[in-house]
N, C-alpha and C positions, 0 to 999 in steps of 0.2 A: 547558667552563665548570665542570662539576662537578669535574673533575680539578684545576683551578687552585684551586677553593674548598677541596678536601680538602687540597691542599698547604699552603695558607695556614693552615688550621685546625691541621694537623700542626705547622707551624713555630711557630705561636703557642703551642701546647701545650708544645713542647720548650723554648721560651724561658721560659715560665712555670715549668717544672720547674727549669731552670738558675738562674733568679732566686731560687727558693726555696733551692736548694743553696748559692748564693752567700751568701745571708743567713745560712744555718745555719753554714757553715764560717767565714765571717768573724766570726760571733759566737763560735765556738770559739776562733779565732785571737786575738781581742781579749781574751777571758777569760784564756787562758793567757799571752798577751803581758803583760797587766797583772800576772799572778801572778809570771812569771819576771823582770819588771823589778824587783820587790821582792826576790825570792829571790836574784838574782845580786849583791845588795849585800854578801853574805858574801864573794864573790870580791874586791870592792873593798877590803874590810877587810883581807884577807890580802895582796893584791898591791900595793896603793897606799894604805896607811893615811893618808898625808898628804892624799889627795884624798877620803877617805871621807865627810867631812861635806858636801863639795860634791856628790859623786856621789849621795849619798843623797837630796839635794834633787831632782837630775835624775830619779832613779828614781821618787820619789813623784809628781813632776809627770807623768811618763809614765804611771804607773799610774792617776793621776786622769783623764788624758785618755782612756785606754783604757776606763775605767769609763763616762765620758760617752758615748763612741762606741758602747760595747756596748749602753747603754740606748737610744740613738737608733736603732741598727740593728734593734732588736726592734719598733719602732713600726709599720713598714710594709715591704712588699716592692715594690721599684721599682728597675729597673736603674740609672737615673741617680742615684737616691738612694744606693744601695749603693756605686756607683763613687765618688761624692763622698766618702763616709765612708772608703772604702779608701785613696783618694789622700791624704786628710787624715791617716789613721793612719800610712801609710808615710812621708810627708814629715815628720810630727812625730817619729816614731821615729828616722828617719835623722838629723834635726837633733840630737836628744838624744844619740845615739851619737857623732855627729861632735864634739859639744862635749866629750864624755868623752875621745875620741881626742886632740883638740888639747891637752887638759890633762894627758894621760898618754902622752908619747912621740911624738906627732905621727905621721910617716910610718912610724916603727918601732913604733908601739903595737900590742900584740896584740889590742886591743879592736875592730880592724877585723872580727874574727870575728862581731861583732854584726850586720854587714850580711849575712854568710852566713845567719845564723839568720832575719833579717828576710825576705830574698828567698825562702829555702826554704819558710818558713811561708806567705808571701803567694802566691807563684807556685805552690808545690807543692800546697797544700791548697785554695785558693779557685778554683773552676772558672770562671775568667773567660776572655774571649776573648784570643787570642795578642797581638792589637794592644795591649791594655791591660797585659798582663804584660810586654811589651817596654818600654812607656812607663814602667812602675813600676821595672823593672830599671835602665833608663837613668837615671831620676831619682835612684835610690839611688846608682848609680855616680858620677854627677856631684856629688851632695851629699857623697860621700866624697873625691873627688879635688880638686875645685876649692878648697875651704877650705884643704887642705894646701898646694897650690901658692901660695895667697895668704898664709897666715899662718905656715907652718912655716919658720923662719929657718935651720934646720940640715938642710935637705932633702938626702938622699942618694938620688939617682935609682936607683942600683943596688939599694939596699935597698928603696926604694918600689916598684920594678918587681915584686918578689915578691908582695906582697898584691894589686897591681893584676892580675897574671896570674891569681892564684887566684880573684879576684872575677869577672874576665871569663869564666873557664872555668866557674865555678859558675853565673853568670847565664845563660850560653849553655845549659848542660846543663838548668838549671831551665826555660828557655823551650821547649827541645825537648821536655822532659817535659810541659810544659803543653800544647804543641801536640798531642802524641800522646794525652795523657789527655783533652783536650777532644774530639778526634775520636772516641775510644772512648766517651766519655760521651754525645756526640750520637748515635752509632750505637746505643748501648744504649737511650737514651731513645726514639729513632725506632722501634727494634724493640719496645720496651715499648708505645709508642703504637699500633703496628700490632697487637700482640697484644691490647691492651686493646680496640682497635676491633673486632677479630674476635671477641673474647670478648663484647663488648657486643652485636655483631650476633647471635652465637650465642645469647646470653641473650635478646635481643629476639625472635629467631626462635622460641626455645624458649617464651618467654612468649606469643607470638602463637599458637603451636601449642597451647599449654596453654589459652589463652583460647578458641581455636576448638573444641578438644575439650570444654571446659566449656560453651561456648555450644551446641554440638551436643547435648551431654548434657542441658542444661537444656531445649532445644527438644524433644528426644525425650521427656524426662519430662513437659514441659508438654503436648506432643501426646498422650502416653499418658493424662495426667490429664484433659485436655480430652475425649478420646474416651471415657474411662471415665465422666466426669461426664455427658457427653451421653447415653451409653448408659444409665446408671443413673437419670438424671433426665428422660428423654424422656417426653412426655405419652402416647405410645403404648407398649404392651407390645412388647418385642423378644425374640424367641426365635431362637437359632442351633441348627440341626440338622445332623446328618451325613447322608450319602446314604441311610441307612436310616430317616430320620425320627426318630432319637433325639435328644432335646434335650441339647446340650452346654453351653449358657450361656443365662442369662435375666436380664432387668433387674428392677428393683423394681416397675415398673408391671405387668409380666407376672404377677408374683407376686400383686399386688393383684387383677388381673382374674380370675385362675384360683383365687384364694383358697388358694394354697399357697406355702410358703416356697421360696427358691431351691434349697435342697438337695433338696426333694421334686420340683421340676420337672426338675432335671438328671438324666438317665438315663431319663426317661419318654418313651414313644412318643407322638408328637404326636396320633395318632388316638385315644388314650385320654382326651384332653381334651374330646372331643365326646361325643355320646350313644353309649352302648354298644349300637349296632345294626349289623347287617350292612350296611345302606345306608351308614352313616357310614364304615365300614371300606373299602367299595368306592370311595366317593368319595375318600378320602384316598389310596388306592392309585393311582387315576387321576391325582390331582393330583401325587403324587410322581413318577410317570412323566413327566408333562408338564414338571415343574420340572427334572428331571434331563436332559431333552432340550434344555434351554436356554430354555424358554418362561417368561416372567414371568407370574404369576397375580394376579388381584384378585378376591376372592370373599367372600361372607358365610356365616357359620356360626353355630351356637348352642351355648351352654354352660349347663348347669344347675348353679347354685351349691349350697353346702351347705344353704341354706334352701329349695332346689328352685325358686328364682326363675330365670326364663329370662333369659339375658344374650345380646344380639345382638352379634356380633363381626364386624368387617370385617378380612380378612387380605390383606396385600400381600406376596408372597413371590417370591424369585428365587435361583437357584443361582449361587454365585461360587467361584472358585478362589483359595485362600490357601496359599502354599508347597506347591503340588502336591496339596493336599487339597481335595476338593469339599465345600463346605458350603452350607447353605440359610439365608439370612437372611429372617426374616419379621417384619412389623410388624402388631401386633394392636391394633385400635382398638375401644373399647367404644362401640357405637352405641345402647345402650339409652336413654340420656338424649336423644340426638338424635331417635330414633324417637318418644319420648314427646312431645318438643317439636313434632315434625312433626304428630303426632296432635292436639296442642293447637292448633297453627296452623290445621290443617284444620277443627277444631271452631270455632275463633275466626272463621275466614272464613265458615263456615256460619252461625254466630250473627250475624255482621255482615250477611250477606245477609237472614237472618230479621228482623234489626233494621230494615234498610232497608225491607223489605216491611211490617213492623209499623208503621213511621212513616207510610208512604203510606196504609195502611188506617186508621190512627188519624186522619189528616187528613180522609179522606172521612167517617169516622164522626162526627167533630166537626161537619162541615157538616150531616149528617143530624140529629144531636142538637140543633144550634142551631135548626133548623126545628121539631123536636118540642117542645122546651122553650119556644120563642118563641110558637108557636101555642097551646100549653097555657096559657101565661100570659095570652094575649089572651082565650081562652075564659073563663078564670076572672074576667075583668074585667066580663063581661056581667051586668047586674043581673037579667035574666030567667032566669038559669041555675038549674035545679032542683037541690036538694041532692044528689039521687042522682047526677045527671050530674056535678056538681062534685066529688063524692068519687071518681068514676071517673077524672075528668081529673087529680085530684091523684095517683092511683095511677100514671097515665101519667107525670106530672111526676116523681114519686119514682123510678120505674123508669129514666127518662131520666137523672136525676141519678146513680143508681148506675152506669149505663152510662158516664156522663161520667167517673166516678172510675176505672172500669176502663180507659177510653181514656187517662186521665192516666198510669196505671201503664204502659200500653203505650208511650206516648210517652217516658216515663222510660227504659224499656228501649231504645228506638230511638235515644236520644241517644248511645249507644256511648261512655260515659265522660265526656261533656262536662258541665260544672257550670252549672246555671241558678241564679244568685244573685239572689234577689228578697226583699223584706220579706214576712214572714208571721207569723201568730199562732201561737206555739209551743204554746199550749193546744189549739188546733184540731188540730194535727198529733199531739199526744199522744193526744187523744180518738179520732182516726181510727185511730191505730196500736193503741190498746187495743181498739177495736172489732174490728179485723182479727185481732189476736193472741188475743183471748179465746177464740176457737173452738178454738185449739190447746192450751189449758191444761186439765189434768185438773180434775175437779169439786172436788177437795179443795184446790185452790189458788185463793185469792181475790185478785183484781186490784183495788186501790183507787186513787183519785186524790184529791189535795188540792191543787187548782189555784187560784192567785190570779188572778181575772178582770180585775184592774186593771193587770196588767203590760203594758209596751209590746211591740211586735213585735221580732223578731230578723231578721237577714238571712243568707241562705244558700240552699243547695239542699235543698228539701223532701224529695226522695227520699232523699238521703244522711242527713238527720237521722232520717227514718223507719227507715233501716237501723240507725242507732245504737241507737234505742229498741228495735227488734225484737230486736237482738242481745243487749242487756242484759236484756230480759225473758226471752228463751229461756235465757240463762245462769242467771238467777235460778230459772227453772223446773227446770233440771237440778240446782240445789242444794237443791231441795225434793222429794226422792223420797217423803217421807211427808206431803206437803201443807204448807200454810202461807200466808203473805200476802206479796204484792208490792205495794209502795206507791210511787206516783210523785207527787212534790211539786214545785211551782214557786213561786218568789218573786223579787222584785227586790232585788238587793244592790249595794252600792258597794264597789269594790275599790281599794285604795291600795297603792302600792309599799312602804309601811312594813311591810306584813305579811311575815313571814319565809318563809311557805310559798308565796308567789306567785312564779312563774317570772319571770326578768328580761325575757323577750320579751313579757309581757302588759302592755298599756297600762292605766293607771289609768282608772276610769270606772264607768258603770253596767253591770251584767251580770245576765242571767237565770240564777238558780241552779236547776238541775234535779236532783232527788235521786231515785235508783232504789234502793229498800231492799227487801231480802228477809229473811225470818226463818229462813234456812237454817243450815247447819252452819259457815259462815264459811270463811276462807282462812288457812292456816298462815303463820307468820312467815317460814318458808323460801321459800314460793311467792310471797308478797305483792310483793317487789321486782321480780319477773320477769313478772308477768301481762300487761304490755303489750308484751313482747318477741315478735317473730314466731316462730312454730312452738313456742312454749312453751305447754303444755297440762297441766292436772291431770286431764283426763278419761281414761277407759280407751282403749286402743288401738282405733282404728277409729271412735271416737265424737267426735273433735275434731281439727281441723287445727292449732290454735294460731294461727290468723290472725284470728279474730273480734275480740278485744280490740285487737290491733295495728291492725286496720282502724278500729275505733272511735277509738282514739287519734289516728290520722292524719287522720280526717275532722274531729274537733273542733279539732285544731291548724290545719287548713286554713281553718276558719271563724273563726280568730282567738281561739279560746277554749282552755281546758285542762280536763283531767279528773283527778280523784284518787279514791282508794279508801280506805275505812276498814273494817277487818275484823279479827276474831280468831277463832282456831279455837274452834268451839262457840258463837259468837255471830253476830248479824246482820251482813250485809254492806251497805255503803252506797256507791254510786257517785255522786260529785258532779261535775256538768257545769256549766261556766260559759261562757255564750255572750254576746258583747257586744250591747248594745241597738242597734237600727238607727236611724240618723239620717235615713233617707229617709222621705218621706211615704207613709203606708200607708192605703189605702182599703178599708174593709170593705164587703162586699156588703150591699145593702139592698133589701128587697122591699116596703118600706112607702112610701106616699105617691105611688104611680104617677100617680094622677089629678091630683096637684098639679104634675107636670112637664109643662108645656105650652110652646108657642112658636109663633111665626109665621115663623121664619127659613126660608130656602131651603137644602136639603141635597142634595148630589149623592152618590149611593151607587154604588160600582163593585165588582162581585163576579161571578165566573164561575158561581156557583151561583144559578139562578133562584129556587128556593124561598126562599133566604135574602133575596134582593132583595125578593121579595113580602112576606115577613115584616116586614122593616125598614120597607118603605113603608107597610104597613097599620098597624104600631105607631106610627109617627111621624105619619102622616096622622090617625090617631084622636086624637092629642094636639095637632092644629093646625098641624103643620109642613108646609111645601111640599116634596115629595120628588120628585127625578128619579133614575131608576135606569138603569144600563147594565151588561150582562153582558159587554161587550167593553171592555178598558181603553183601546184606541186610539180607539174611538168616544166614550168618556167624556172623553178628553183633548181631542178636537176640540170637544165641546160646551163644555168649560171655557174653551177659547181664545176662543170667541165670546161667552161669558156670564160671564167671570171676576168682573166687578164686581157681578153679581147673586147670586152664590153665597156664602153665609155659612159653610158647613162642607162638607168632603169626607170621606166614609167609604169606605175602600178596603181590599180584601183584600190580603194580601202575596203569597200563592202563586196566580198566575194564568198562563194561557197567553199567548203573543204578547208580553206585557210584564209583568214582575213588579211588585209593589207598590212596592218600593224605587225602581225606575227611574221609575215613574209619579209618586211623591212628589217626586222630584228635578225632573222636568219641570214639575210644578205649582208648585214653589217658584220656578223660573225665570220662569214667567209671572206669578206673584203671590206675592212672598216672604212676606207676612203672612197667607197663607191658613191657616185653621185646619183641621187634618187629624187624623182618628182612624184608626188602623190596626187591622185585625182579622186573626187567623190561628188556625189549628188547631194550630200548632206552639208553640214557646216564645216568650217575650216579646222575644227578641232579634230585632229587625227590621233589623239592620245600622246603618250610620252614616248615618242619615237623621233629619231634624228633624220630629218629630211632636208633637202637642199632647195626645193621649190614646191609650189602647190598650184593646182588647177582645179577650180570649182566648175562642175558641170552645170549647165551646158557651156561649152567654150567654142570659139571659132578657130579655124586653122591659123589665123594670124596671131591670136593669143598664144596658141600652142607653140608656134615657132619662136615667138618672142621670148617665152619663158625658157624654152630649151636652150636657145642661144645664150641667154643670160646666165643659166646655171653652168653651162659648159665653159664659159669664159671667165668664171670666178671660182674661188675656193669654196669648200663645203661650209655650211652653216647649220646651226641647230635651231629649228623653229620651236 
């Protein structure tokens, strides 16, 4: 099949080449034919002047026809098209010559030589097939003889036989020549086709070979570049050593780990990178022996940098053969940061355990403090109490409050990063923070406050805001080495987006503006744009991490506010904090009017701490309420099932054994959806996704308890 296809392609190619040659030589023949038609008019003028005027017309007609045929021949290459033009040219030429013969001597005219020229040119030069050369020769011969037989009245056959014989001989020789020439041409074209084909094959093979070489070269270069890139850009240091432990190559990371450039490392004995001790030398000698025996090694070692800081390094090494040469490849990983993070993780887990323990202790302390504060409050209500005893009870109450604040700090620590977002009075937080920090300030630094007592509450995490205030006050203290004044101011402001210095993320509305101002040396213009960036510090080395103000910025941003700073070198520094006003209802503690909070309602109290149950029962009973207490939530739930319509309010702890408060509240709501419920706990105010009407955070005083109960009983239920 492929062989037949190749033969067909070869035949087609040869025919195309012959067609092009036919077009070319026929064009040459028509050009010179037209030229000689005109040029031979000189012969007419000499040999037959009487026919010159007629013959010149014939010749111009022939030249004109040749010119048209010449132009048509150049338009396209096509076998049938060219043959049509050839036949047309031959017949036209033969007719013109025959007309001239008939007008000048007939059978005896010497102009019959024109047929010699016609056939010799057409058959001899144009590479046509033998079939068509015979047809054209025959056509020319007939066009010569037939008109003479028909129109020559003085025909002498003996004389006419001479030109006929010459013509037949000439035509025969021309056709034999055409046959042999055509075969030779086809053979040459066939050979040329085969040569071109082999040449193309050779060229194709050569090109393919060149492409393969180029591709292999590219792959090799790419592979070398990739290996070089991987080697140089590896996260681990890579050292290549000979069998004596001498470094022969090193990557960039190895240079960074060992604080030497590549040229310094190459040629260095590997054991010189460790401590210069006999122990280290013996260790490396043992390791080299094991590596050269074929054993891969993974071990840790130490390196002391130029600043004498210890760097922990993990080395993975193995001996390999490359071109008959034994080399040792080793990967060096800096474990210093990893070990530091592991230590931090261990410390974090330890602190988490301590935090969990602290949370449990704080919960138990709050239960104890609830009983202390509650009973102290009840004792102070007695009219017969002597002033001396009342003062001692107030000392107990004050001490319990201080202990409550300490427990609150402990709970804040135990939250392990969670945020407790509640409405709170910012002035109270500022005063508490100032009271706590004032003990840390030198005597030559004065801490002032200018607080607007009419401002509304803000919402957020009290502990985080305390961190912000403490950080700013401590920073202000560091800026006052020779003493000075730190002033904290609060006021209510309204922020609009029309202000150019307000960030786009800040919503318009009312904000509490907190200003922390110190009379220190100020901040330079160079440092001012960077002070909120992490790890940026202007303090001396070892006195600051650069994280304090970054933390302040993050906390304020999380609270929906923003912070700015105003300062110049040699002048005071002012930090401006803007916190959005809270839209939630905010209840202030009140210790006044306890005797006015009375009632006759029935209240069910459930708590696993018996002292707290007794405190609540005594405080409520003293004010007219009917109180039922249970220290087991399951028993309390059974009592509620039987008496749900008689109970006006339920007070329950959240953290209890056998059933927690959230589950208990859910069961109470199923039994009676409109039951009024107050939740209490020693943890945060987050009691889960439960529907309650009021909340009491332990420790609480009797006055707070009565106030919340009266508030819940006098209004509809609400979902916290």
